[in-house]
C-alpha positions, 0 to 999 in steps of 0.5 A, a space after each residue: 737631325 731634327 724636325 719641328 722642339 721647343 727650347 723655350 725661346 719660342 713660347 711654352 713647351 707643349 710637349 714633344 710631337 711632330 710640330 716641335 722645333 729645337 733651338 733658334 735655328 729650328 733644325 739640328 742635323 745629326 745621326 738618326 732620330 735623337 735629341 732633335 727628333 724627340 717625337 721619333 725616339 723609340 721608333 725604329 726607322 728603316 734605312 730607307 726611312 732614314 734616307 727619306 727623313 734626311 732628304 726632307 730635313 735637308 730640303 727644309 733647311 734653306 727655307 728655314 734659314 731664310 725665314 730666320 733671316 727675315 725674322 731677325 731683320 724685322 726684330 733688329 729694325 724694331 729694336 733699332 727704332 726704339 733704341 734710337 728714340 725714333 718711333 714711327 707708327 708706319 715703320 713699326 707697322 711695316 716691320 711687325 707685318 714683315 715679322 708676322 709674315 715670317 712667323 706665319 711662313 715658318 709655321 706653314 713650313 713646320 706643318 708641311 715638314 711634320 706632315 712629310 715626316 709623319 707620311 714616311 712612317 708606317 701605320 704601326 709607327 704612327 699608332 705607336 706615336 699616338 699611343 705614346 702621346 696619349 700616355 703623356 697627357 
């Protein structure tokens, strides 16, 4: 399972945290906190927390996939335009606007999901995450 890791494809890695994504599709579902949830490593989740985490990530997946498709379509349209030598300022502007809107929607989704994940943690678990983040800096 994963929430929000950077694999280098979407910009520089700023370190693990609730905003990280793994891979071009964003989420990688698996068994409990692991490679896909680097910021939860070392945090023991109860069965109820694991169930809630699964539900959060499962609910996010279709929206994330839709944003992936929109981004991919905009990138492909831009690439096709310049490869064909058929640049149009108006078309390029429309495609870059669509791309920008998809990126913004993805970030909103990422932050919303990260907030939901953090909300399911106990105050002690959040304090431990904060300590670990500060120790890395």
